[in-house]
C-alpha positions as CSV (number, residue, x, y, z in Angstrom):
1,X,-18.9,-20.3,-30.5
2,X,-15.8,-18.5,-29.4
3,X,-12.5,-20.1,-28.4
4,X,-12.5,-20.6,-24.6
5,X,-8.7,-20.4,-24.5
6,X,-9.0,-16.7,-25.7
7,X,-12.1,-15.3,-24.2
8,X,-12.8,-17.5,-21.1
9,X,-11.4,-20.2,-18.9
10,X,-11.2,-23.8,-20.2
11,X,-11.3,-25.2,-16.7
12,X,-14.1,-25.1,-14.1
13,X,-14.3,-22.3,-11.5
14,X,-14.7,-24.7,-8.6
15,X,-17.8,-22.8,-7.3
16,X,-21.5,-23.7,-7.4
17,X,-22.7,-20.1,-7.1
18,X,-24.5,-19.1,-10.3
19,X,-23.0,-15.5,-10.3
20,X,-19.5,-16.9,-10.1
21,X,-20.2,-19.3,-12.9
22,X,-21.5,-16.5,-15.0
23,X,-18.5,-14.3,-14.2
24,X,-16.2,-17.2,-14.9
25,X,-17.5,-17.8,-18.4
26,X,-17.9,-14.1,-19.3
27,X,-16.0,-12.4,-22.0
28,X,-12.6,-11.4,-20.4
29,X,-12.4,-7.8,-21.5
30,X,-16.0,-7.2,-20.2
31,X,-14.9,-8.5,-16.8
32,X,-11.8,-6.4,-16.7
33,X,-13.6,-3.2,-17.8
34,X,-16.4,-3.9,-15.3
35,X,-13.9,-4.3,-12.5
36,X,-12.2,-1.0,-13.5
37,X,-15.6,0.7,-13.6
38,X,-16.5,-0.6,-10.2
39,X,-13.3,0.5,-8.4
40,X,-13.4,3.9,-10.3
41,X,-16.9,4.4,-8.9
42,X,-15.7,3.7,-5.4
43,X,-12.9,6.2,-5.8
44,X,-15.3,8.8,-7.2
45,X,-17.7,8.3,-4.2
46,X,-14.7,8.8,-1.9
47,X,-13.6,11.9,-3.7
48,X,-17.2,13.3,-3.7
49,X,-17.5,12.7,0.0
50,X,-14.2,14.4,0.8
51,X,-15.1,17.3,-1.4
52,X,-18.6,17.7,0.2
53,X,-17.2,17.6,3.7
54,X,-14.4,20.0,3.0
55,X,-11.5,17.5,3.6
56,X,-12.2,17.6,7.4
57,X,-10.8,14.1,7.8
58,X,-7.2,15.0,7.0
59,X,-4.5,13.4,9.1
60,X,-3.3,15.2,12.2
61,X,0.3,15.3,10.8
62,X,-0.7,17.8,8.2
63,X,0.0,21.0,10.1
64,X,2.7,23.7,9.9
65,X,4.7,22.4,12.8
66,X,5.0,18.9,11.2
67,X,6.0,20.5,7.8
68,X,8.7,22.6,9.5
69,X,10.1,19.6,11.4
70,X,10.2,17.6,8.1
71,X,12.1,20.4,6.3
72,X,14.6,20.7,9.2
73,X,15.2,17.0,9.2
74,X,15.7,16.9,5.4
75,X,18.2,19.8,5.7
76,X,20.1,17.9,8.4
77,X,20.3,14.8,6.3
78,X,21.4,16.9,3.2
79,X,18.6,15.4,1.1
80,X,18.5,16.6,-2.5
81,X,21.3,19.3,-2.1
82,X,21.1,20.7,-5.7
83,X,17.4,21.7,-6.0
84,X,15.7,20.5,-2.8
85,X,15.4,21.9,0.7
86,X,19.1,21.5,1.4
87,X,20.1,23.9,-1.4
88,X,18.4,26.8,0.5
89,X,20.4,28.2,3.3
């Protein structure tokens, strides 16, 4: 038997749901890697959806007028004067 202080919790989960009990007593690296895999899958699905639809759901602020207004604001604020937009006259 493994040491519960290293690989699991030595106190009860406080839930009676069987899947929470199983998750609570599972090997900790397995739970962490499973969570990473789950959220990576969600991100991959979102990426695939945006790739398939051609990124048609982009925000309305991504247009040339907005970009020019941002550049002029940064020049007026003298942001990054050495290598940024304020260095170009």
